[in-house]
TORMARGU-984026 format. One record per residue (C-alpha): x, y, z; residue number from 0; residue in one letter; chain. Coordinates in Angstrom, 2 decimals, always signed. Layout:
<nodes>
[[X Y Z] NUM A A]
...
</nodes>
This chain:
<nodes>
[[+73.81 +45.01 +87.05] 0 X A]
[[+72.39 +46.72 +84.11] 1 X A]
[[+71.20 +50.23 +84.25] 2 X A]
[[+68.26 +50.55 +81.83] 3 X A]
[[+68.93 +54.11 +80.67] 4 X A]
[[+65.69 +54.59 +78.68] 5 X A]
[[+63.85 +53.83 +82.13] 6 X A]
[[+65.80 +56.31 +83.91] 7 X A]
[[+65.53 +58.90 +81.75] 8 X A]
[[+61.86 +58.86 +81.92] 9 X A]
[[+62.12 +59.01 +85.42] 10 X A]
[[+64.64 +61.79 +85.85] 11 X A]
[[+62.86 +63.60 +83.24] 12 X A]
[[+61.73 +67.32 +84.41] 13 X A]
[[+58.09 +68.48 +83.01] 14 X A]
[[+56.92 +71.82 +82.86] 15 X A]
[[+54.53 +71.94 +85.34] 16 X A]
[[+52.02 +73.73 +83.22] 17 X A]
[[+52.77 +72.26 +79.67] 18 X A]
[[+49.19 +73.04 +78.48] 19 X A]
[[+49.50 +76.73 +76.88] 20 X A]
[[+52.46 +75.21 +74.59] 21 X A]
[[+50.34 +72.48 +73.46] 22 X A]
[[+47.58 +75.03 +72.82] 23 X A]
[[+50.11 +76.88 +70.18] 24 X A]
[[+50.71 +73.48 +68.63] 25 X A]
[[+47.11 +72.72 +68.09] 26 X A]
[[+46.84 +76.00 +65.67] 27 X A]
[[+49.04 +75.25 +63.39] 28 X A]
[[+48.64 +71.38 +63.61] 29 X A]
[[+44.81 +71.93 +63.20] 30 X A]
[[+45.63 +74.14 +60.00] 31 X A]
[[+47.23 +71.61 +58.28] 32 X A]
[[+45.13 +69.12 +58.55] 33 X A]
[[+41.92 +71.13 +57.67] 34 X A]
[[+44.00 +71.36 +54.06] 35 X A]
[[+43.75 +67.61 +53.61] 36 X A]
[[+40.06 +67.45 +53.70] 37 X A]
[[+38.76 +71.24 +52.83] 38 X A]
[[+39.94 +70.41 +49.14] 39 X A]
[[+37.05 +67.33 +48.72] 40 X A]
[[+34.40 +69.78 +49.51] 41 X A]
[[+36.24 +71.83 +46.47] 42 X A]
[[+36.48 +69.18 +44.05] 43 X A]
[[+33.69 +70.25 +41.69] 44 X A]
[[+33.88 +73.85 +41.86] 45 X A]
[[+37.96 +73.28 +40.69] 46 X A]
[[+36.91 +71.09 +38.13] 47 X A]
[[+34.52 +73.45 +36.66] 48 X A]
[[+36.84 +76.46 +37.50] 49 X A]
[[+39.99 +75.18 +36.24] 50 X A]
[[+38.63 +73.05 +33.13] 51 X A]
[[+40.09 +69.81 +34.85] 52 X A]
[[+38.78 +66.34 +35.03] 53 X A]
[[+38.34 +64.48 +38.49] 54 X A]
[[+41.86 +62.88 +38.13] 55 X A]
[[+43.95 +65.74 +37.92] 56 X A]
[[+41.73 +67.89 +40.72] 57 X A]
[[+42.71 +64.58 +42.68] 58 X A]
[[+45.98 +65.27 +42.77] 59 X A]
[[+45.49 +68.65 +44.28] 60 X A]
[[+45.17 +66.45 +47.54] 61 X A]
[[+47.50 +63.52 +46.35] 62 X A]
[[+50.31 +66.14 +45.75] 63 X A]
[[+49.79 +67.54 +49.07] 64 X A]
[[+49.85 +64.00 +50.85] 65 X A]
[[+52.76 +62.59 +48.93] 66 X A]
[[+54.69 +65.68 +49.88] 67 X A]
[[+53.30 +65.33 +53.27] 68 X A]
[[+54.26 +61.71 +54.22] 69 X A]
[[+57.55 +61.10 +52.34] 70 X A]
[[+59.93 +63.60 +54.44] 71 X A]
[[+58.28 +62.46 +57.69] 72 X A]
[[+60.71 +60.00 +58.93] 73 X A]
[[+63.58 +62.78 +58.31] 74 X A]
[[+61.92 +65.58 +59.85] 75 X A]
[[+61.16 +63.74 +62.95] 76 X A]
[[+64.64 +63.18 +63.43] 77 X A]
[[+65.42 +66.68 +62.25] 78 X A]
[[+63.45 +67.76 +65.74] 79 X A]
[[+65.60 +65.33 +67.77] 80 X A]
[[+68.42 +67.03 +66.39] 81 X A]
[[+67.84 +70.41 +65.94] 82 X A]
[[+64.95 +71.00 +68.30] 83 X A]
[[+61.18 +70.78 +67.46] 84 X A]
[[+60.46 +73.95 +68.27] 85 X A]
[[+62.83 +75.55 +65.31] 86 X A]
[[+61.59 +73.12 +62.99] 87 X A]
[[+57.89 +73.70 +63.66] 88 X A]
[[+58.77 +77.31 +62.98] 89 X A]
[[+60.50 +76.94 +60.00] 90 X A]
[[+57.71 +74.46 +58.63] 91 X A]
[[+54.60 +76.74 +59.80] 92 X A]
[[+56.34 +79.57 +57.70] 93 X A]
[[+56.81 +77.38 +54.72] 94 X A]
[[+53.24 +76.23 +54.91] 95 X A]
[[+51.97 +79.82 +55.16] 96 X A]
[[+53.83 +81.02 +52.04] 97 X A]
[[+52.40 +78.36 +50.14] 98 X A]
[[+48.94 +78.33 +51.25] 99 X A]
[[+49.09 +82.24 +49.74] 100 X A]
[[+50.68 +80.57 +46.33] 101 X A]
[[+48.15 +77.91 +46.55] 102 X A]
[[+45.12 +80.56 +46.20] 103 X A]
[[+46.77 +82.40 +43.73] 104 X A]
[[+47.15 +79.58 +41.15] 105 X A]
[[+46.05 +80.24 +37.84] 106 X A]
[[+45.91 +76.86 +36.72] 107 X A]
[[+45.74 +73.20 +37.94] 108 X A]
[[+49.24 +72.64 +37.72] 109 X A]
[[+50.39 +75.80 +39.38] 110 X A]
[[+47.94 +74.59 +42.14] 111 X A]
[[+49.28 +71.27 +42.25] 112 X A]
[[+52.83 +72.77 +42.32] 113 X A]
[[+51.87 +75.17 +45.32] 114 X A]
[[+50.25 +72.16 +47.04] 115 X A]
[[+53.90 +69.91 +47.57] 116 X A]
[[+55.90 +72.72 +48.82] 117 X A]
[[+52.62 +72.95 +51.41] 118 X A]
[[+52.70 +69.22 +51.89] 119 X A]
[[+56.70 +70.03 +52.43] 120 X A]
[[+56.26 +72.47 +55.28] 121 X A]
[[+53.43 +70.38 +56.72] 122 X A]
[[+55.77 +67.56 +57.40] 123 X A]
[[+57.92 +69.70 +59.44] 124 X A]
[[+55.59 +70.48 +61.53] 125 X A]
[[+53.65 +67.42 +62.16] 126 X A]
[[+56.20 +64.86 +64.27] 127 X A]
[[+57.17 +68.10 +66.43] 128 X A]
[[+53.54 +68.23 +68.03] 129 X A]
[[+53.69 +64.51 +68.92] 130 X A]
[[+57.64 +65.01 +70.27] 131 X A]
[[+56.51 +68.02 +72.39] 132 X A]
[[+54.10 +66.35 +74.04] 133 X A]
[[+56.10 +63.65 +74.65] 134 X A]
[[+58.82 +65.32 +76.20] 135 X A]
[[+56.48 +67.76 +78.18] 136 X A]
[[+54.14 +65.87 +79.66] 137 X A]
[[+54.68 +63.06 +82.50] 138 X A]
[[+53.36 +59.64 +81.20] 139 X A]
[[+50.26 +59.78 +83.94] 140 X A]
[[+48.87 +63.08 +82.07] 141 X A]
[[+49.76 +61.99 +78.74] 142 X A]
[[+46.51 +60.24 +77.94] 143 X A]
[[+44.73 +63.62 +77.82] 144 X A]
[[+47.19 +65.56 +76.07] 145 X A]
[[+47.16 +62.67 +73.26] 146 X A]
[[+43.42 +63.21 +73.04] 147 X A]
[[+43.48 +67.08 +72.42] 148 X A]
[[+45.97 +65.74 +69.65] 149 X A]
[[+43.77 +63.12 +68.70] 150 X A]
[[+40.85 +65.28 +68.75] 151 X A]
[[+42.24 +67.76 +66.70] 152 X A]
[[+43.22 +65.68 +64.07] 153 X A]
[[+40.05 +64.03 +64.07] 154 X A]
[[+37.77 +67.36 +64.01] 155 X A]
[[+40.25 +68.86 +61.55] 156 X A]
[[+39.44 +65.98 +58.67] 157 X A]
[[+35.33 +67.02 +59.41] 158 X A]
[[+35.61 +70.71 +60.15] 159 X A]
[[+37.60 +71.03 +56.89] 160 X A]
[[+34.40 +70.19 +54.56] 161 X A]
[[+32.34 +72.83 +56.31] 162 X A]
[[+34.94 +75.81 +56.42] 163 X A]
[[+35.46 +74.85 +52.66] 164 X A]
[[+31.93 +75.13 +51.50] 165 X A]
[[+31.17 +78.42 +53.68] 166 X A]
[[+34.34 +79.75 +51.79] 167 X A]
[[+33.45 +78.23 +48.22] 168 X A]
[[+29.66 +80.00 +48.53] 169 X A]
[[+30.94 +83.44 +49.78] 170 X A]
[[+34.11 +84.04 +48.25] 171 X A]
[[+35.41 +81.34 +45.75] 172 X A]
[[+37.74 +78.20 +45.96] 173 X A]
[[+40.86 +80.66 +46.52] 174 X A]
[[+39.86 +81.37 +49.97] 175 X A]
[[+40.26 +77.98 +51.32] 176 X A]
[[+43.79 +78.98 +50.63] 177 X A]
[[+44.10 +82.25 +51.75] 178 X A]
[[+42.40 +81.66 +55.17] 179 X A]
[[+45.68 +79.96 +56.53] 180 X A]
[[+47.63 +83.03 +56.02] 181 X A]
[[+46.20 +85.04 +58.85] 182 X A]
[[+45.85 +81.46 +61.00] 183 X A]
[[+49.63 +81.08 +60.22] 184 X A]
[[+50.81 +84.45 +61.17] 185 X A]
[[+48.97 +83.86 +64.39] 186 X A]
[[+50.13 +80.39 +65.37] 187 X A]
[[+53.87 +81.02 +64.47] 188 X A]
[[+53.63 +84.00 +67.20] 189 X A]
[[+51.99 +81.70 +69.48] 190 X A]
[[+54.31 +78.97 +69.06] 191 X A]
[[+57.65 +81.52 +69.13] 192 X A]
[[+56.10 +82.46 +72.51] 193 X A]
[[+54.97 +79.60 +74.24] 194 X A]
[[+56.41 +76.43 +73.12] 195 X A]
[[+59.56 +75.84 +75.25] 196 X A]
[[+63.11 +75.50 +73.52] 197 X A]
[[+63.52 +71.93 +74.50] 198 X A]
[[+66.89 +70.45 +74.57] 199 X A]
[[+68.52 +69.14 +71.76] 200 X A]
[[+70.03 +65.48 +71.64] 201 X A]
[[+73.33 +64.58 +70.06] 202 X A]
[[+71.98 +62.28 +67.33] 203 X A]
[[+74.30 +61.59 +63.92] 204 X A]
[[+72.35 +61.70 +60.70] 205 X A]
[[+71.84 +58.45 +58.89] 206 X A]
[[+72.30 +60.35 +55.33] 207 X A]
[[+72.28 +57.42 +53.56] 208 X A]
[[+68.85 +56.05 +55.22] 209 X A]
[[+67.34 +59.65 +54.32] 210 X A]
[[+68.28 +58.84 +50.56] 211 X A]
[[+66.76 +55.59 +50.61] 212 X A]
[[+63.48 +56.25 +52.87] 213 X A]
[[+62.94 +59.03 +50.36] 214 X A]
[[+63.77 +57.65 +47.45] 215 X A]
[[+61.41 +54.31 +48.06] 216 X A]
[[+58.24 +56.17 +49.65] 217 X A]
[[+58.07 +58.46 +46.58] 218 X A]
[[+57.92 +55.28 +44.24] 219 X A]
[[+55.76 +53.32 +45.81] 220 X A]
[[+53.24 +56.38 +46.72] 221 X A]
[[+53.84 +57.81 +43.12] 222 X A]
[[+53.21 +54.75 +41.40] 223 X A]
[[+49.94 +53.68 +43.22] 224 X A]
[[+48.69 +57.37 +42.92] 225 X A]
[[+49.36 +57.34 +39.16] 226 X A]
[[+48.41 +53.72 +38.42] 227 X A]
[[+44.95 +54.04 +37.97] 228 X A]
[[+45.87 +57.13 +35.07] 229 X A]
[[+47.76 +55.01 +33.69] 230 X A]
[[+45.81 +51.64 +33.34] 231 X A]
[[+48.39 +50.14 +35.84] 232 X A]
[[+50.46 +50.09 +32.29] 233 X A]
[[+53.43 +52.09 +30.57] 234 X A]
[[+54.29 +55.51 +32.66] 235 X A]
[[+57.16 +56.79 +30.36] 236 X A]
[[+58.95 +55.21 +27.74] 237 X A]
[[+60.37 +51.50 +29.32] 238 X A]
[[+58.91 +52.32 +32.66] 239 X A]
[[+55.40 +50.80 +33.82] 240 X A]
[[+53.60 +51.56 +36.98] 241 X A]
[[+54.28 +47.87 +38.30] 242 X A]
[[+58.21 +48.36 +37.71] 243 X A]
[[+58.01 +51.67 +39.72] 244 X A]
[[+56.47 +50.41 +42.45] 245 X A]
[[+58.53 +46.97 +42.16] 246 X A]
[[+61.79 +49.57 +42.62] 247 X A]
[[+60.24 +51.56 +45.02] 248 X A]
[[+59.83 +48.36 +47.32] 249 X A]
[[+62.96 +46.98 +46.49] 250 X A]
[[+64.42 +49.99 +47.79] 251 X A]
[[+62.56 +50.17 +50.68] 252 X A]
[[+63.89 +46.84 +51.54] 253 X A]
[[+67.33 +48.02 +50.97] 254 X A]
[[+66.33 +50.74 +53.59] 255 X A]
[[+65.34 +48.36 +56.30] 256 X A]
[[+68.34 +46.19 +55.83] 257 X A]
[[+70.49 +49.28 +55.96] 258 X A]
[[+69.13 +50.42 +59.16] 259 X A]
[[+69.65 +47.11 +60.66] 260 X A]
[[+72.93 +46.72 +60.02] 261 X A]
[[+74.77 +50.00 +58.87] 262 X A]
[[+74.51 +53.48 +60.63] 263 X A]
[[+75.31 +54.13 +63.94] 264 X A]
[[+72.28 +55.48 +65.04] 265 X A]
[[+69.57 +54.58 +62.45] 266 X A]
[[+66.96 +56.98 +60.91] 267 X A]
[[+64.25 +54.47 +62.24] 268 X A]
[[+65.43 +52.40 +65.31] 269 X A]
[[+63.90 +48.99 +64.20] 270 X A]
[[+64.08 +48.08 +68.21] 271 X A]
[[+60.92 +50.43 +68.50] 272 X A]
[[+59.18 +47.74 +66.65] 273 X A]
[[+59.51 +45.40 +69.44] 274 X A]
[[+56.85 +47.12 +71.60] 275 X A]
[[+53.92 +45.29 +70.38] 276 X A]
[[+51.52 +48.19 +71.16] 277 X A]
[[+54.10 +50.60 +68.93] 278 X A]
[[+53.68 +48.01 +66.00] 279 X A]
[[+49.93 +47.42 +66.04] 280 X A]
[[+49.19 +51.18 +66.41] 281 X A]
[[+51.08 +52.31 +63.71] 282 X A]
[[+49.09 +49.29 +61.74] 283 X A]
[[+46.09 +50.78 +62.91] 284 X A]
[[+46.37 +53.84 +62.06] 285 X A]
[[+47.61 +53.23 +58.68] 286 X A]
[[+44.01 +51.91 +58.01] 287 X A]
[[+42.15 +54.93 +59.95] 288 X A]
[[+44.38 +57.34 +57.38] 289 X A]
[[+43.18 +55.23 +54.79] 290 X A]
[[+39.50 +54.91 +55.67] 291 X A]
[[+39.11 +58.98 +56.56] 292 X A]
[[+40.61 +60.16 +53.58] 293 X A]
[[+38.90 +57.54 +51.20] 294 X A]
[[+35.22 +58.10 +53.31] 295 X A]
[[+35.41 +62.00 +52.10] 296 X A]
[[+35.54 +61.62 +48.06] 297 X A]
[[+32.04 +59.58 +47.40] 298 X A]
[[+30.22 +60.92 +50.18] 299 X A]
[[+30.59 +64.63 +49.50] 300 X A]
[[+30.69 +64.09 +45.81] 301 X A]
[[+27.20 +61.93 +46.20] 302 X A]
[[+25.87 +64.88 +48.35] 303 X A]
[[+26.58 +67.59 +45.75] 304 X A]
[[+26.00 +65.29 +42.61] 305 X A]
[[+23.24 +63.10 +43.35] 306 X A]
[[+21.12 +65.05 +45.82] 307 X A]
[[+21.82 +68.50 +44.73] 308 X A]
[[+23.26 +70.38 +47.58] 309 X A]
[[+25.53 +73.40 +47.73] 310 X A]
[[+28.95 +72.86 +49.23] 311 X A]
[[+28.28 +74.65 +52.36] 312 X A]
[[+24.94 +72.51 +52.67] 313 X A]
[[+26.94 +69.02 +51.78] 314 X A]
[[+29.58 +70.11 +54.41] 315 X A]
[[+26.77 +71.00 +57.04] 316 X A]
[[+25.42 +67.52 +57.15] 317 X A]
[[+29.04 +66.42 +58.10] 318 X A]
[[+29.06 +68.61 +60.66] 319 X A]
[[+27.90 +66.32 +63.49] 320 X A]
[[+31.20 +64.28 +62.85] 321 X A]
[[+33.06 +67.47 +64.47] 322 X A]
[[+30.33 +68.18 +67.23] 323 X A]
[[+30.64 +64.83 +68.21] 324 X A]
[[+34.12 +64.20 +68.35] 325 X A]
[[+34.60 +67.66 +70.28] 326 X A]
[[+32.21 +66.53 +72.79] 327 X A]
[[+33.72 +63.40 +73.80] 328 X A]
[[+37.04 +64.33 +73.29] 329 X A]
[[+37.67 +65.34 +77.39] 330 X A]
[[+36.03 +61.84 +78.81] 331 X A]
[[+38.11 +59.89 +75.94] 332 X A]
[[+41.19 +61.58 +77.45] 333 X A]
[[+40.39 +60.74 +81.00] 334 X A]
[[+39.31 +56.78 +80.04] 335 X A]
[[+43.18 +56.71 +78.08] 336 X A]
[[+44.84 +56.80 +81.48] 337 X A]
[[+42.27 +54.52 +83.34] 338 X A]
[[+41.52 +51.12 +81.18] 339 X A]
[[+43.14 +48.72 +78.89] 340 X A]
[[+44.34 +50.47 +75.63] 341 X A]
[[+42.87 +47.84 +73.55] 342 X A]
[[+39.32 +48.69 +74.30] 343 X A]
[[+38.82 +52.05 +72.69] 344 X A]
[[+40.38 +51.62 +69.89] 345 X A]
[[+38.95 +48.20 +68.94] 346 X A]
[[+35.54 +49.76 +69.60] 347 X A]
[[+35.98 +52.74 +67.10] 348 X A]
[[+38.05 +51.03 +64.62] 349 X A]
[[+34.95 +48.35 +64.52] 350 X A]
[[+32.16 +50.75 +64.86] 351 X A]
[[+33.54 +52.98 +62.28] 352 X A]
[[+33.56 +50.14 +59.67] 353 X A]
[[+29.82 +49.35 +60.81] 354 X A]
[[+28.92 +53.09 +60.16] 355 X A]
[[+30.44 +53.31 +56.96] 356 X A]
[[+28.49 +50.27 +55.80] 357 X A]
[[+25.22 +51.25 +57.31] 358 X A]
[[+26.34 +54.78 +55.13] 359 X A]
[[+26.56 +52.92 +52.04] 360 X A]
[[+23.21 +52.06 +52.57] 361 X A]
[[+21.75 +55.25 +52.78] 362 X A]
[[+23.37 +56.70 +49.82] 363 X A]
[[+20.28 +56.22 +47.80] 364 X A]
[[+18.74 +59.33 +45.57] 365 X A]
[[+15.61 +59.56 +48.21] 366 X A]
[[+17.07 +58.30 +51.46] 367 X A]
[[+16.33 +60.17 +54.68] 368 X A]
[[+19.19 +62.94 +54.93] 369 X A]
[[+17.94 +62.44 +58.97] 370 X A]
[[+19.51 +58.98 +58.63] 371 X A]
[[+22.57 +60.29 +57.28] 372 X A]
[[+23.10 +62.69 +59.38] 373 X A]
[[+22.86 +60.02 +62.61] 374 X A]
[[+25.57 +58.30 +60.88] 375 X A]
[[+27.44 +61.07 +60.21] 376 X A]
[[+27.45 +61.46 +64.18] 377 X A]
[[+28.78 +57.88 +64.76] 378 X A]
[[+31.52 +58.63 +62.75] 379 X A]
[[+32.46 +61.08 +65.21] 380 X A]
[[+31.65 +59.05 +68.08] 381 X A]
[[+33.98 +56.53 +66.73] 382 X A]
[[+37.24 +58.71 +65.81] 383 X A]
[[+37.03 +60.27 +69.08] 384 X A]
[[+37.88 +56.31 +70.33] 385 X A]
[[+40.44 +56.20 +67.64] 386 X A]
[[+42.61 +59.24 +66.79] 387 X A]
[[+43.72 +60.09 +70.30] 388 X A]
[[+44.08 +56.56 +72.31] 389 X A]
[[+45.91 +55.15 +69.27] 390 X A]
[[+48.62 +58.30 +69.70] 391 X A]
[[+49.00 +57.76 +73.55] 392 X A]
[[+49.27 +53.89 +73.06] 393 X A]
[[+51.71 +54.03 +70.18] 394 X A]
[[+53.95 +56.61 +71.86] 395 X A]
[[+53.94 +55.98 +75.89] 396 X A]
[[+56.22 +53.20 +76.41] 397 X A]
[[+59.02 +54.94 +73.88] 398 X A]
[[+61.89 +56.65 +75.94] 399 X A]
[[+61.93 +60.23 +75.75] 400 X A]
[[+65.35 +60.46 +73.59] 401 X A]
[[+63.56 +58.66 +70.61] 402 X A]
[[+60.34 +60.84 +70.55] 403 X A]
[[+60.93 +62.42 +67.30] 404 X A]
[[+61.99 +59.35 +65.59] 405 X A]
[[+58.73 +57.55 +66.98] 406 X A]
[[+56.30 +60.39 +66.37] 407 X A]
[[+58.14 +60.69 +62.43] 408 X A]
[[+57.46 +56.87 +62.36] 409 X A]
[[+53.51 +57.03 +63.55] 410 X A]
[[+53.15 +59.86 +61.59] 411 X A]
[[+54.62 +58.96 +58.34] 412 X A]
[[+52.34 +55.38 +58.81] 413 X A]
[[+49.23 +57.49 +58.90] 414 X A]
[[+50.28 +59.84 +55.79] 415 X A]
[[+51.13 +56.71 +54.11] 416 X A]
[[+47.55 +55.40 +54.93] 417 X A]
[[+45.92 +58.68 +53.45] 418 X A]
[[+47.74 +58.93 +50.41] 419 X A]
[[+46.83 +55.47 +49.38] 420 X A]
[[+43.50 +55.74 +50.30] 421 X A]
[[+43.16 +58.77 +48.30] 422 X A]
[[+44.59 +57.34 +45.30] 423 X A]
[[+42.61 +53.90 +46.03] 424 X A]
[[+39.10 +56.02 +46.05] 425 X A]
[[+39.83 +57.63 +43.10] 426 X A]
[[+40.56 +54.24 +41.43] 427 X A]
[[+37.68 +52.56 +42.78] 428 X A]
[[+35.05 +55.81 +42.00] 429 X A]
[[+36.49 +55.77 +38.46] 430 X A]
[[+35.72 +51.85 +38.43] 431 X A]
[[+32.63 +52.12 +39.64] 432 X A]
[[+31.12 +54.91 +37.96] 433 X A]
[[+32.08 +53.15 +34.47] 434 X A]
[[+30.65 +49.73 +35.68] 435 X A]
[[+27.33 +51.66 +36.21] 436 X A]
[[+27.36 +54.31 +33.27] 437 X A]
[[+29.99 +53.12 +30.95] 438 X A]
[[+33.81 +54.13 +30.64] 439 X A]
[[+33.10 +57.45 +29.07] 440 X A]
[[+30.70 +58.54 +31.67] 441 X A]
[[+34.00 +58.04 +34.22] 442 X A]
[[+36.10 +59.94 +32.66] 443 X A]
[[+33.89 +62.87 +31.43] 444 X A]
[[+32.64 +63.32 +35.34] 445 X A]
[[+34.22 +66.79 +35.76] 446 X A]
[[+33.34 +70.16 +33.70] 447 X A]
[[+29.94 +70.26 +32.84] 448 X A]
[[+28.79 +68.04 +35.24] 449 X A]
[[+30.90 +69.53 +38.38] 450 X A]
[[+29.17 +72.90 +37.41] 451 X A]
[[+25.83 +71.34 +37.23] 452 X A]
[[+26.27 +69.66 +40.77] 453 X A]
[[+27.64 +72.74 +42.50] 454 X A]
[[+24.64 +74.33 +41.40] 455 X A]
[[+22.61 +71.96 +42.72] 456 X A]
[[+21.11 +70.80 +39.25] 457 X A]
[[+18.54 +68.16 +38.80] 458 X A]
[[+20.19 +65.03 +37.50] 459 X A]
[[+18.18 +62.20 +35.28] 460 X A]
[[+16.68 +59.36 +37.68] 461 X A]
[[+18.88 +56.89 +36.36] 462 X A]
[[+21.68 +58.77 +36.26] 463 X A]
[[+20.97 +59.51 +39.74] 464 X A]
[[+20.60 +56.22 +41.15] 465 X A]
[[+23.65 +54.80 +38.79] 466 X A]
[[+26.00 +57.51 +40.77] 467 X A]
[[+24.59 +56.67 +44.12] 468 X A]
[[+25.39 +52.88 +43.21] 469 X A]
[[+28.65 +53.80 +42.46] 470 X A]
[[+29.55 +55.68 +45.41] 471 X A]
[[+28.15 +53.35 +47.93] 472 X A]
[[+29.87 +50.79 +46.37] 473 X A]
[[+33.37 +52.74 +46.99] 474 X A]
[[+32.60 +53.35 +50.33] 475 X A]
[[+32.85 +49.65 +51.15] 476 X A]
[[+36.36 +49.64 +50.57] 477 X A]
[[+37.69 +51.57 +53.49] 478 X A]
[[+34.66 +50.17 +55.92] 479 X A]
[[+36.72 +46.56 +54.84] 480 X A]
[[+40.09 +48.28 +55.59] 481 X A]
[[+38.77 +49.14 +58.88] 482 X A]
[[+38.12 +45.82 +60.03] 483 X A]
[[+41.92 +45.20 +59.59] 484 X A]
[[+42.75 +47.87 +61.75] 485 X A]
[[+39.98 +46.75 +64.45] 486 X A]
[[+41.60 +43.10 +64.63] 487 X A]
[[+45.38 +44.87 +65.26] 488 X A]
[[+43.69 +46.91 +67.99] 489 X A]
[[+42.67 +43.72 +69.67] 490 X A]
[[+46.14 +42.73 +70.16] 491 X A]
[[+47.37 +45.61 +71.88] 492 X A]
[[+48.71 +45.22 +75.56] 493 X A]
[[+48.49 +47.04 +78.80] 494 X A]
[[+50.60 +49.74 +79.19] 495 X A]
[[+54.25 +50.10 +80.95] 496 X A]
[[+54.77 +53.46 +82.31] 497 X A]
[[+58.13 +52.82 +83.84] 498 X A]
[[+58.81 +49.51 +82.10] 499 X A]
[[+62.09 +48.83 +79.87] 500 X A]
[[+61.92 +50.60 +76.66] 501 X A]
[[+61.52 +48.43 +73.73] 502 X A]
[[+64.83 +46.79 +72.66] 503 X A]
[[+67.07 +47.24 +75.79] 504 X A]
</nodes>
């Protein structure tokens, strides 16, 4: 009779009586690093004006952070298994906090982008550890509520970022969207050091060939996608073109997968995890969610400021109903996750989010009802609550404890790759649609004076306002279409196996 080691481990795992304080301590840092994805969205016009930069260089303030955040996640998830999630989390939080200080002190757009890269590296060390600690400290029967909090934190962070950013922009300046992280980071460090348990370290061997292949492949593909529009998908430097760069990256990733399947004694990405249907489909669905949330923010916030004339704080307040709805629904959704079929909530959420974005695109006109816009924003929060926590729970619940870090690293990598692609795609699409409605020079010049006018609430000529509204509304249809793919993936989710065989055994 064959003994199922993974199932035995899950059955005999001793869980703390009250793991919630540790989770709340981790949530402080997790919330902060995700706020820094969306908080810069509201500052786009201010950064363009103050640092004398166009829209594409300023979008790199977000893209560079996402790039540095996404590429190492596979590696840092495995490091958490090997060296301990608490240790990796604290090191990452220290790096993130110091980099935030450097961001606020940046004199040029180049310095700011460089500091954001370091910030992203710190964030990549922290994120997988939060999910790994949940998996290793909460029993399966209570994990849904814990993951619901994790998911609500992710959803609310994307929505609170613009509001907090707007308040800081209007009162203190763009530098303070980064300076605010310093005291929060110190508080989070002390809380995690005191409350997060030092968990048992698993004796993993490190797949250094896999580390190199995954890092190089992901970097080349993501960098190529981000730079493609700025170089007209042609020459990058010397004989290297964007398609060649992406092609080389894909070949390296194919080599990485082949190596994982045949090479190391203990692979960086255990491919057997993908034999679990829920893990595979949840990763696909969360990729579409990461892409769509990131892509949604830019056209909506720039439209509110440039076309409708709202200040950064006012524009962010119009998005606040999302956060309120997500917070209000976190607890009831968490209770439902453990009781109903796992496909129900994510399918409802992803499909509803797609419909909401389509409706919002119809409302993006120079004279539409702002009340209707607020209603649409509320539904963004409602649908998000049905996506973040339920998908995270479904992705990881069937996985063995000793692969918690690897599973968390893969899941967060796919989510962040989606965000990076969303950031690159929406930048290209917004530029293309503005050029289609106002001409190529308008797309290149939508910065500087225009940004200053927008942030000051200046009135645009009617024909320009109409053209920009159409461009931004059309851009919003892209994330709506991607969400349909996510909803179709969620339909395929199957019932949980609380104590079943781990995948691939």
